[in-house]
py3Dmol code that shows the C-alpha trace and the ligand (Angstrom):
import py3Dmol

protein = """\
ATOM      1  CA  MET A   1     -85.116  19.529 -79.657  1.00  0.00           C
ATOM      2  CA  ASN A   2     -83.361  18.702 -82.889  1.00  0.00           C
ATOM      3  CA  PRO A   3     -80.702  16.042 -82.194  1.00  0.00           C
ATOM      4  CA  THR A   4     -78.730  16.947 -85.295  1.00  0.00           C
ATOM      5  CA  LYS A   5     -78.099  20.522 -84.063  1.00  0.00           C
ATOM      6  CA  ASN A   6     -76.266  19.413 -80.923  1.00  0.00           C
ATOM      7  CA  SER A   7     -74.494  16.469 -82.407  1.00  0.00           C
ATOM      8  CA  VAL A   8     -70.708  16.411 -82.380  1.00  0.00           C
ATOM      9  CA  SER A   9     -68.907  15.786 -85.613  1.00  0.00           C
ATOM     10  CA  ARG A  10     -66.443  12.938 -85.895  1.00  0.00           C
ATOM     11  CA  ARG A  11     -63.603  15.464 -86.214  1.00  0.00           C
ATOM     12  CA  GLN A  12     -64.699  17.320 -83.076  1.00  0.00           C
ATOM     13  CA  PHE A  13     -65.079  14.082 -81.166  1.00  0.00           C
ATOM     14  CA  LEU A  14     -61.562  13.025 -82.111  1.00  0.00           C
ATOM     15  CA  ASN A  15     -60.216  16.452 -81.210  1.00  0.00           C
ATOM     16  CA  TYR A  16     -61.809  16.406 -77.760  1.00  0.00           C
ATOM     17  CA  THR A  17     -60.765  12.845 -77.086  1.00  0.00           C
ATOM     18  CA  LEU A  18     -57.170  13.287 -78.171  1.00  0.00           C
ATOM     19  CA  THR A  19     -56.831  16.571 -76.309  1.00  0.00           C
ATOM     20  CA  GLY A  20     -58.235  15.020 -73.136  1.00  0.00           C
ATOM     21  CA  VAL A  21     -56.102  11.881 -73.317  1.00  0.00           C
ATOM     22  CA  GLY A  22     -53.009  13.845 -74.302  1.00  0.00           C
ATOM     23  CA  GLY A  23     -53.492  16.303 -71.472  1.00  0.00           C
ATOM     24  CA  PHE A  24     -53.991  13.506 -68.970  1.00  0.00           C
ATOM     25  CA  MET A  25     -50.883  11.659 -70.125  1.00  0.00           C
ATOM     26  CA  GLY A  26     -48.832  14.857 -70.081  1.00  0.00           C
ATOM     27  CA  ALA A  27     -49.917  15.685 -66.565  1.00  0.00           C
ATOM     28  CA  ALA A  28     -49.187  12.125 -65.434  1.00  0.00           C
ATOM     29  CA  MET A  29     -45.627  12.429 -66.759  1.00  0.00           C
ATOM     30  CA  VAL A  30     -44.859  15.961 -65.587  1.00  0.00           C
ATOM     31  CA  ALA A  31     -46.349  15.845 -62.078  1.00  0.00           C
ATOM     32  CA  PRO A  32     -43.798  13.411 -60.586  1.00  0.00           C
ATOM     33  CA  MET A  33     -40.907  15.287 -62.187  1.00  0.00           C
ATOM     34  CA  LEU A  34     -42.198  18.560 -60.816  1.00  0.00           C
ATOM     35  CA  GLY A  35     -42.655  17.050 -57.393  1.00  0.00           C
ATOM     36  CA  PHE A  36     -39.107  15.693 -57.416  1.00  0.00           C
ATOM     37  CA  ALA A  37     -37.675  19.031 -58.482  1.00  0.00           C
ATOM     38  CA  VAL A  38     -39.554  21.161 -55.994  1.00  0.00           C
ATOM     39  CA  ASP A  39     -39.884  18.751 -53.082  1.00  0.00           C
ATOM     40  CA  PRO A  40     -36.902  19.934 -51.002  1.00  0.00           C
ATOM     41  CA  LEU A  41     -38.180  23.488 -51.167  1.00  0.00           C
ATOM     42  CA  LEU A  42     -41.635  22.517 -50.026  1.00  0.00           C
ATOM     43  CA  GLN A  43     -40.533  20.369 -47.136  1.00  0.00           C
ATOM     44  CA  ALA A  44     -41.294  22.126 -43.907  1.00  0.00           C
ATOM     45  CA  GLU A  45     -38.161  22.068 -41.854  1.00  0.00           C
ATOM     46  CA  SER A  46     -38.781  19.459 -39.259  1.00  0.00           C
ATOM     47  CA  GLY A  47     -37.616  20.156 -35.788  1.00  0.00           C
ATOM     48  CA  GLY A  48     -34.952  17.552 -36.410  1.00  0.00           C
ATOM     49  CA  ASP A  49     -33.407  15.240 -33.875  1.00  0.00           C
ATOM     50  CA  PHE A  50     -32.294  16.316 -30.477  1.00  0.00           C
ATOM     51  CA  ILE A  51     -28.534  16.440 -30.049  1.00  0.00           C
ATOM     52  CA  SER A  52     -26.540  14.951 -27.227  1.00  0.00           C
ATOM     53  CA  VAL A  53     -24.629  17.800 -25.564  1.00  0.00           C
ATOM     54  CA  MET A  54     -23.296  16.833 -22.137  1.00  0.00           C
ATOM     55  CA  SER A  55     -23.657  14.597 -19.111  1.00  0.00           C
ATOM     56  CA  VAL A  56     -26.356  15.750 -16.723  1.00  0.00           C
ATOM     57  CA  ASP A  57     -23.972  15.185 -13.796  1.00  0.00           C
ATOM     58  CA  ASP A  58     -21.694  17.885 -15.171  1.00  0.00           C
ATOM     59  CA  ILE A  59     -24.383  20.559 -15.239  1.00  0.00           C
ATOM     60  CA  THR A  60     -23.822  23.151 -12.531  1.00  0.00           C
ATOM     61  CA  GLU A  61     -25.673  26.193 -11.292  1.00  0.00           C
ATOM     62  CA  THR A  62     -23.057  28.324 -12.998  1.00  0.00           C
ATOM     63  CA  PRO A  63     -23.758  28.578 -16.737  1.00  0.00           C
ATOM     64  CA  GLN A  64     -21.326  26.664 -18.934  1.00  0.00           C
ATOM     65  CA  LYS A  65     -20.819  27.457 -22.579  1.00  0.00           C
ATOM     66  CA  LYS A  66     -21.244  24.405 -24.825  1.00  0.00           C
ATOM     67  CA  GLU A  67     -20.940  24.070 -28.581  1.00  0.00           C
ATOM     68  CA  PHE A  68     -22.713  21.388 -30.579  1.00  0.00           C
ATOM     69  CA  GLN A  69     -23.253  20.530 -34.229  1.00  0.00           C
ATOM     70  CA  VAL A  70     -26.604  20.524 -35.987  1.00  0.00           C
ATOM     71  CA  ASP A  71     -27.519  19.220 -39.441  1.00  0.00           C
ATOM     72  CA  GLN A  72     -29.078  21.997 -41.482  1.00  0.00           C
ATOM     73  CA  LYS A  73     -31.014  21.485 -44.695  1.00  0.00           C
ATOM     74  CA  ASP A  74     -31.313  24.325 -47.157  1.00  0.00           C
ATOM     75  CA  GLY A  75     -33.202  23.063 -50.175  1.00  0.00           C
ATOM     76  CA  TRP A  76     -30.921  20.379 -51.609  1.00  0.00           C
ATOM     77  CA  TYR A  77     -27.919  21.286 -49.487  1.00  0.00           C
ATOM     78  CA  GLU A  78     -27.104  19.734 -46.160  1.00  0.00           C
ATOM     79  CA  THR A  79     -24.498  21.296 -43.929  1.00  0.00           C
ATOM     80  CA  LYS A  80     -23.324  21.132 -40.341  1.00  0.00           C
ATOM     81  CA  VAL A  81     -23.868  24.232 -38.272  1.00  0.00           C
ATOM     82  CA  THR A  82     -22.359  24.976 -34.888  1.00  0.00           C
ATOM     83  CA  ARG A  83     -24.749  26.072 -32.179  1.00  0.00           C
ATOM     84  CA  VAL A  84     -23.834  27.463 -28.767  1.00  0.00           C
ATOM     85  CA  ALA A  85     -25.748  27.213 -25.519  1.00  0.00           C
ATOM     86  CA  TRP A  86     -25.291  28.482 -21.991  1.00  0.00           C
ATOM     87  CA  ILE A  87     -26.339  25.484 -19.897  1.00  0.00           C
ATOM     88  CA  PHE A  88     -27.054  25.521 -16.168  1.00  0.00           C
ATOM     89  CA  ARG A  89     -29.344  24.349 -13.412  1.00  0.00           C
ATOM     90  CA  SER A  90     -31.985  26.807 -12.427  1.00  0.00           C
ATOM     91  CA  GLY A  91     -33.860  25.627  -9.380  1.00  0.00           C
ATOM     92  CA  GLU A  92     -34.394  22.057  -8.245  1.00  0.00           C
ATOM     93  CA  ASP A  93     -35.040  20.111 -11.402  1.00  0.00           C
ATOM     94  CA  GLU A  94     -34.922  22.798 -14.029  1.00  0.00           C
ATOM     95  CA  ILE A  95     -32.174  22.784 -16.610  1.00  0.00           C
ATOM     96  CA  LEU A  96     -31.886  25.826 -18.833  1.00  0.00           C
ATOM     97  CA  ALA A  97     -30.001  25.971 -22.131  1.00  0.00           C
ATOM     98  CA  LEU A  98     -29.948  29.514 -23.469  1.00  0.00           C
ATOM     99  CA  SER A  99     -28.862  30.858 -26.805  1.00  0.00           C
ATOM    100  CA  PRO A 100     -26.080  33.454 -26.522  1.00  0.00           C
ATOM    101  CA  VAL A 101     -27.606  35.549 -29.302  1.00  0.00           C
ATOM    102  CA  CYS A 102     -28.679  38.909 -27.909  1.00  0.00           C
ATOM    103  CA  THR A 103     -32.314  39.720 -28.584  1.00  0.00           C
ATOM    104  CA  HIS A 104     -31.429  43.351 -29.246  1.00  0.00           C
ATOM    105  CA  LEU A 105     -29.295  43.179 -32.400  1.00  0.00           C
ATOM    106  CA  GLY A 106     -27.774  39.731 -32.308  1.00  0.00           C
ATOM    107  CA  CYS A 107     -24.383  40.190 -30.644  1.00  0.00           C
ATOM    108  CA  THR A 108     -22.982  37.398 -28.487  1.00  0.00           C
ATOM    109  CA  VAL A 109     -23.884  37.444 -24.847  1.00  0.00           C
ATOM    110  CA  GLY A 110     -21.469  36.281 -22.155  1.00  0.00           C
ATOM    111  CA  TRP A 111     -22.039  35.075 -18.620  1.00  0.00           C
ATOM    112  CA  ASP A 112     -20.575  37.136 -15.785  1.00  0.00           C
ATOM    113  CA  SER A 113     -18.372  38.890 -18.308  1.00  0.00           C
ATOM    114  CA  ASN A 114     -18.701  42.424 -16.945  1.00  0.00           C
ATOM    115  CA  PRO A 115     -17.351  43.027 -13.416  1.00  0.00           C
ATOM    116  CA  GLU A 116     -19.951  45.749 -12.905  1.00  0.00           C
ATOM    117  CA  TYR A 117     -22.808  43.293 -13.346  1.00  0.00           C
ATOM    118  CA  GLU A 118     -21.943  40.077 -11.576  1.00  0.00           C
ATOM    119  CA  ASN A 119     -24.020  36.957 -12.100  1.00  0.00           C
ATOM    120  CA  GLU A 120     -25.725  38.342 -15.158  1.00  0.00           C
ATOM    121  CA  PHE A 121     -25.594  37.688 -18.868  1.00  0.00           C
ATOM    122  CA  PHE A 122     -24.060  40.723 -20.506  1.00  0.00           C
ATOM    123  CA  CYS A 123     -23.970  41.906 -24.095  1.00  0.00           C
ATOM    124  CA  PRO A 124     -20.983  44.164 -24.810  1.00  0.00           C
ATOM    125  CA  CYS A 125     -22.399  45.765 -27.952  1.00  0.00           C
ATOM    126  CA  HIS A 126     -24.840  48.133 -26.246  1.00  0.00           C
ATOM    127  CA  ASN A 127     -24.553  47.121 -22.596  1.00  0.00           C
ATOM    128  CA  GLY A 128     -27.482  44.742 -22.800  1.00  0.00           C
ATOM    129  CA  ARG A 129     -28.169  42.894 -19.557  1.00  0.00           C
ATOM    130  CA  TYR A 130     -30.068  39.750 -18.647  1.00  0.00           C
ATOM    131  CA  ASP A 131     -30.597  38.294 -15.176  1.00  0.00           C
ATOM    132  CA  GLU A 132     -29.307  34.900 -14.048  1.00  0.00           C
ATOM    133  CA  LYS A 133     -32.157  33.149 -15.897  1.00  0.00           C
ATOM    134  CA  GLY A 134     -31.512  35.046 -19.111  1.00  0.00           C
ATOM    135  CA  VAL A 135     -34.456  37.398 -18.715  1.00  0.00           C
ATOM    136  CA  ASN A 136     -33.754  40.864 -20.082  1.00  0.00           C
ATOM    137  CA  ILE A 137     -33.394  43.586 -17.488  1.00  0.00           C
ATOM    138  CA  PRO A 138     -35.811  46.454 -18.148  1.00  0.00           C
ATOM    139  CA  GLY A 139     -34.128  49.715 -19.048  1.00  0.00           C
ATOM    140  CA  THR A 140     -31.390  47.980 -21.075  1.00  0.00           C
ATOM    141  CA  PRO A 141     -31.556  47.552 -24.868  1.00  0.00           C
ATOM    142  CA  PRO A 142     -32.755  43.919 -25.145  1.00  0.00           C
ATOM    143  CA  THR A 143     -36.524  43.714 -25.258  1.00  0.00           C
ATOM    144  CA  ALA A 144     -36.918  39.961 -24.758  1.00  0.00           C
ATOM    145  CA  PRO A 145     -35.268  37.149 -22.792  1.00  0.00           C
ATOM    146  CA  LEU A 146     -32.543  35.039 -24.363  1.00  0.00           C
ATOM    147  CA  PRO A 147     -34.069  32.273 -26.509  1.00  0.00           C
ATOM    148  CA  ALA A 148     -33.980  28.796 -24.977  1.00  0.00           C
ATOM    149  CA  TYR A 149     -33.277  25.368 -26.427  1.00  0.00           C
ATOM    150  CA  GLU A 150     -35.734  22.655 -25.556  1.00  0.00           C
ATOM    151  CA  THR A 151     -34.096  20.159 -23.202  1.00  0.00           C
ATOM    152  CA  ARG A 152     -34.486  16.404 -22.789  1.00  0.00           C
ATOM    153  CA  VAL A 153     -32.684  14.113 -20.392  1.00  0.00           C
ATOM    154  CA  GLN A 154     -32.148  10.494 -21.267  1.00  0.00           C
ATOM    155  CA  ASP A 155     -29.852   7.980 -19.589  1.00  0.00           C
ATOM    156  CA  GLY A 156     -27.971  10.716 -17.781  1.00  0.00           C
ATOM    157  CA  THR A 157     -27.322  12.751 -20.922  1.00  0.00           C
ATOM    158  CA  LEU A 158     -28.695  16.161 -21.802  1.00  0.00           C
ATOM    159  CA  PHE A 159     -30.105  16.524 -25.313  1.00  0.00           C
ATOM    160  CA  LEU A 160     -30.987  19.875 -26.879  1.00  0.00           C
ATOM    161  CA  SER A 161     -33.315  20.834 -29.693  1.00  0.00           C
ATOM    162  CA  PRO A 162     -31.555  21.972 -32.884  1.00  0.00           C
ATOM    163  CA  ARG A 163     -32.913  25.496 -32.541  1.00  0.00           C
ATOM    164  CA  ALA A 164     -33.510  27.838 -29.645  1.00  0.00           C
ATOM    165  CA  GLN A 165     -36.999  29.274 -29.350  1.00  0.00           C
ATOM    166  CA  ALA A 166     -38.028  32.755 -28.283  1.00  0.00           C
ATOM    167  CA  ARG A 167     -39.375  33.076 -24.753  1.00  0.00           C
ATOM    168  CA  GLY A 168     -41.928  35.491 -23.442  1.00  0.00           C
ATOM    169  CA  GLY A 169     -40.840  37.740 -20.634  1.00  0.00           C
ATOM    170  CA  ALA A 170     -39.956  41.223 -19.540  1.00  0.00           C
TER     171      ALA A 170
END
"""
ligand_1 = """\
4
FES
S -26.891 43.678 -29.540
Fe -26.920 43.175 -27.476
S -27.417 45.010 -26.494
Fe -27.438 45.521 -28.583
"""
view = py3Dmol.view(width=600, height=400)
view.addModel(protein, "pdb")
view.setStyle({"model": 0}, {"cartoon": {"style": "trace"}})
view.addModel(ligand_1, "xyz")
view.setStyle({"model": 1}, {"stick": {}})
view.zoomTo()
view.show()
């Protein structure tokens, strides 16, 4: 092999070297700026902290409507959002906290609000019905149970997750 054929000229060597070093330095400067600019958008929304809602002693078998505030992050913006839950005891040690958002088309569901359907959650928009545990009654428009907040009890206080989650069911 002839070494002179594959040799790199001084000009080429300088070109490669300066391009490489320049590119590296540029990337080193731009990457942190890019990360800072895009970071809030890339952050997966964490579940967030649980929110104190009411004393456990005040929870009854009859659902009670409670409002609570949640911090919501949307990119760079942080706002307070009001959430609503129907909270009640269901069975011995079970506490349920249900979202009032109808799983049909999102209207607001009330407890025992229609005299024709006592002890049920009822949605007035299209006569959607849910039983006393918030499970949709077959043959009515909702196709899934009311979503539920995750519950935690600490020092006699009920804490709820910031968001209600869908439940499987009828
Ligand atoms: S939105 Fe509730 S039944 Fe349609």
